[in-house]
N, C-alpha and C positions, 0 to 999 in steps of 0.2 A: 404662710408669709407673716413675718414678724411685723407688728405695728411700729410705725415710726415714732421717734422721740416726741414729735409734736402731738401725736394722738395720745400717747401715754401721759404727757404733761397735762393736756387738757382734762383727761379723765381724772388724773391725780388731783388737780385743782378742784374738781367736783366731788372729791371725797372717795374716789375709787382706790382702795388700798391695794388691790391686786395689781392695778396699773402702776402704782408707785413701787411695789415690790419688783415688778418687771424692770423698772428703771434702775433700781438698786442692783439687781442681778446683772444688768447690762454694763454697769460702770464700777462695780465694787472692786474688781481687780485693779483697775487703773487708779482708783482712789487709794486703795491699800498700798500699792507700789510707791506712790508719791509719799504717803505717810511713812512707810518703812524707810525709804531712802533718806527722808528728811530727819527722822527721829532716831534711826539706827537700831531699833529692836522691835520684835514682833508684838510684844504685849502692848507697848505704847501705840504702835501703829494700828493694832486692832481696835483699841479704845478710840483713837482719833478718827478712824474710818466710820465708826458708829456715830460719833459726834458730828462728823461732816454730813452724814445722811439725815440726822436729826435737824441740823441747820438747814439742809436743803428742803426738807419737808416744810419747815416753818417759813422759809423764804419763797417757796414755789408760787404762792399767789401773786408775788410781785414780779415774776419773770414775764417779760414782754417780748422776748424773742429778738431783742436788738442785737444780741450776739448769739453765737451758736450755744446750744445747751451745754455741750462739752466744755467750751471755754468758760462759761458761767460757773459750771461745777468745779472746774480747776481753780477758779478764783475763790470759791468758798473753801475748797480744800487748802489752798495756800494760806488763807486767813486763819483757818483752824490750826494749821501747822505753826504759824507765827505765834498765835496765842498760847499754844502749848509750850513752845520754847521759852517764851517770856515768863509763863507760869513757873516752869522749872527753874529758870534763873532767879526768880524772886524767892523761891523756896530753897535755893541752893541745892537743887537735885541734880545729881550726875547719874544718868541712867545708862548703864552699859551691861547688857545681858549677853555675854559672850557665848554661853552655852546654848541659848535660844538661837542666836545667830548661827552658831556652828551646826546646829541640827536642822536649820530651816533654810539653807542656802538655795534650795530649789526655787524659792521665790525670787532670789536675786538673779540667778543665772541658770538657764537650762541649756544643756548640751544635747540637742536632739539627735536621736539615731546613733548614739555612741555609748559604749560601755567602758567606763573608766576603771583602771587598775586601782587598788587601794592607795598606792603612792600618788597617782594622778588625782584621785578624789581628795586626798589630804592637801595637795597643792592647790586644787581648785578652791577648797574651803578657805585656805590661808590667803589666797589671792583675793577672793571676794571680801573677806574680812578686812584686808588692807584697803581695798577700794572704799568700803563703807566707812572705815575710820578716817580716811582722807576727806571724804565728802562731809562727814559729821564735824570735822574740824574747821570747815569753811564758815564764813559769815552767813547769816540768814539769806540775804539776797543772792549771794553766789551759789549757795546750796540749792535754792529754789530754782534758779534759772538753769543750772546744770541738769537737775532732775527733769525739768520740763523739756529741755532740748535734747539731751543725750540719752535719757532713760525712756521718756515718754514719746519723744520724736515730734513734739509740737513745732509748727512753723514759727518763723520770727513774728509773723502777723498775729498768730494766736497768742504767743507769749506777750506781745505788746498789749493785747486786749486784757489778758489776765492781770498783768502788772500795771495796766493803765499808764503806759508811757509810750514814747515814740519808738519807731524802728531803730533809729540811730542809738538810742539809749539801750535798747535790747542788745544790739550788736556790740557796743562798747562794754556793757556789763558782762556779756557772755565771754568776750575776749579776756577780760580781767579774771573772770571765774575760772576759765580754762587754764590760764597761766598760774593762778594760785593753786589749783589742783595739781598741775604738772610739777610745780616746785615741791609740793608735799610728797608726790608719788615717785619722782625721779630717783631719789636716793634708795628707794626700795625695789625698783623695777628689775635690777640685775639679779634679784633673788628668784625671779620667775622666768619661765621659758616662753612667755608670750606677752604681747602688749595689751594694754587696755585701750578701748576706743576713746575713753575720756582723756587718756594721757597722750594722745597723738597731737 
């Protein structure tokens, strides 16, 4: 039986690095996925995921369990994403690694139990690249709330905790974010044979 988050957190606070590594392994995919969707390329996402877990380790003594550990970790991840975007803007960095995205789309979308033809695989890659480009062109807050809700599946309540705002604010921001995404995606959608969940 796997130890609970609470057990691992307490052990980590007491300096048990194996317990902390278990926490990292438990949540690394979720953190990486948020970072990738937010930043748009795998190299930056990998670096940001490492930074997030470093921040987590440093902040862990202050975790009091007032919110769920997952929600608290998402807040740390979101702050790390915002800081990185602002750093890139200050440095006038435009990071677009199309080749990495092209070769790594299994992280974005897995089609389980199916074997795609070469043509279908190319279409899937192009579709996922288009989705990512649309997400990356959104504002910070719209990008973050879409990733949390549509990619990670967080509830409105969990998103409110992460963003430290009311449920009404979450719903209105999510509505505006979906509309902004839809406007960017609609003119491309006829190129593909299927819909995006985000574009509905």
